[in-house]
DOLUM-303571 format. One record per residue (C-alpha): z, x, y; residue in three letters. Coordinates in nm, 2 decimals, decimal comma, m for minus. Each point is the difference from the previous one (the first is absolute). Layout:
% DOLUM-303571
zz/xx/yy/r
Z/X/Y/Ala
...
***
This chain:
% DOLUM-303571
zz/xx/yy/r
m0,26/15,07/m5,02/Met
0,30/m0,15/0,17/Glu
m0,06/m0,19/0,33/Gln
0,26/m0,06/0,27/Asp
0,06/m0,36/0,04/Thr
0,15/m0,17/0,30/Met
0,24/m0,29/m0,06/Pro
m0,13/m0,33/0,15/Asp
0,28/m0,01/0,26/Ala
m0,09/0,35/0,13/Asp
m0,37/m0,09/0,00/Phe
0,06/m0,31/0,20/Glu
0,22/0,20/0,24/Glu
m0,27/0,26/0,05/Lys
m0,27/m0,26/0,06/Ile
0,23/m0,18/0,24/Gly
0,06/0,32/0,19/Lys
m0,37/0,08/0,03/Tyr
m0,08/m0,35/0,12/Leu
0,30/m0,01/0,24/Thr
m0,12/0,33/0,15/Asp
m0,35/m0,14/0,04/Ala
0,13/m0,30/0,18/Trp
0,21/0,22/0,23/Ala
m0,31/0,20/0,09/Arg
m0,19/m0,32/0,08/Ala
0,29/m0,13/0,21/Gln
0,00/0,33/0,19/Ala
m0,36/m0,06/0,09/Val
0,10/m0,34/0,15/Asp
0,28/0,16/0,18/Asp
m0,23/0,26/0,15/Arg
m0,24/m0,26/0,11/Arg
0,27/m0,20/0,18/Ser
0,09/0,31/0,20/His
m0,35/0,06/0,14/Val
m0,08/m0,15/0,34/Tyr
m0,36/0,06/0,09/Pro
m0,04/0,06/0,37/Gly
0,36/0,10/0,03/Thr
0,03/0,28/m0,26/Asp
m0,18/0,33/0,05/Lys
m0,31/0,03/m0,22/Pro
0,15/0,29/m0,19/Glu
0,30/m0,22/m0,09/Glu
m0,22/m0,27/m0,12/Val
m0,20/0,25/m0,21/Ala
0,32/0,14/m0,14/Ala
0,12/m0,34/m0,11/Tyr
m0,34/m0,07/m0,15/Ala
0,02/0,33/m0,20/Thr
0,35/m0,07/m0,12/Leu
m0,11/m0,35/m0,10/Ala
m0,29/0,14/m0,20/Gln
0,24/0,24/m0,17/Ala
0,24/m0,28/m0,09/Asp
m0,28/m0,21/m0,15/Leu
m0,12/0,30/m0,20/Ala
0,36/0,05/m0,13/Leu
0,02/m0,37/m0,09/Ala
m0,32/0,03/m0,20/Gly
0,14/0,31/m0,18/Ile
0,32/m0,19/m0,09/Trp
m0,21/m0,29/m0,13/Val
m0,21/0,23/m0,21/Glu
0,32/0,17/m0,14/Leu
0,13/m0,34/m0,10/Ala
m0,33/m0,09/m0,17/Lys
0,00/0,34/m0,19/Ala
0,36/m0,05/m0,11/Ala
m0,09/m0,35/m0,13/Ala
m0,30/0,13/m0,18/Gln
0,20/0,28/m0,16/Ala
0,27/m0,24/m0,12/Gln
m0,27/m0,22/m0,15/Thr
m0,17/0,29/m0,17/Ala
0,34/0,11/m0,15/Arg
0,06/m0,36/m0,13/Ala
m0,35/m0,02/m0,15/Leu
0,05/0,34/m0,17/Thr
0,33/m0,12/m0,15/Glu
m0,16/m0,32/m0,12/Leu
m0,29/0,19/m0,16/Ala
0,25/0,24/m0,17/Arg
0,20/m0,30/m0,14/Leu
m0,31/m0,17/m0,13/Gln
m0,12/0,33/m0,16/Ala
0,34/0,03/m0,17/Asn
m0,02/m0,36/m0,12/Gln
m0,35/0,05/m0,14/Ala
0,11/0,32/m0,19/Met
0,29/m0,20/m0,15/Glu
m0,24/m0,27/m0,11/Gly
0,12/m0,26/0,25/Glu
m0,25/m0,19/0,21/Thr
0,10/m0,02/0,36/Pro
0,03/m0,36/0,13/Ala
0,00/m0,10/0,36/Pro
0,35/m0,06/0,15/Arg
0,14/m0,34/m0,09/Gly
m0,23/m0,05/m0,31/Trp
0,14/m0,02/m0,34/Arg
m0,16/0,17/m0,29/Lys
***
């Protein structure tokens, strides 16, 4: 079964995007906090900012989870490829050696 593989540069770009978006959501929470003035703002405005901040934190968490999942998927693909190469070597009578070791 053929698996889609992602080039390392694309993988790094995708992880970078996920983490950048997570950071942006966390920054939005700080921005919202700086615009709240207890005692001056109406309670419903404070509640609205709090709700938006919670949503931003939830989105940041989702972006971090997506980054982790992408990293795990890339690792699984690499391990699958390694196992396939080792199986091919074993079938050809070669014993796999760790990288950098001479037989």
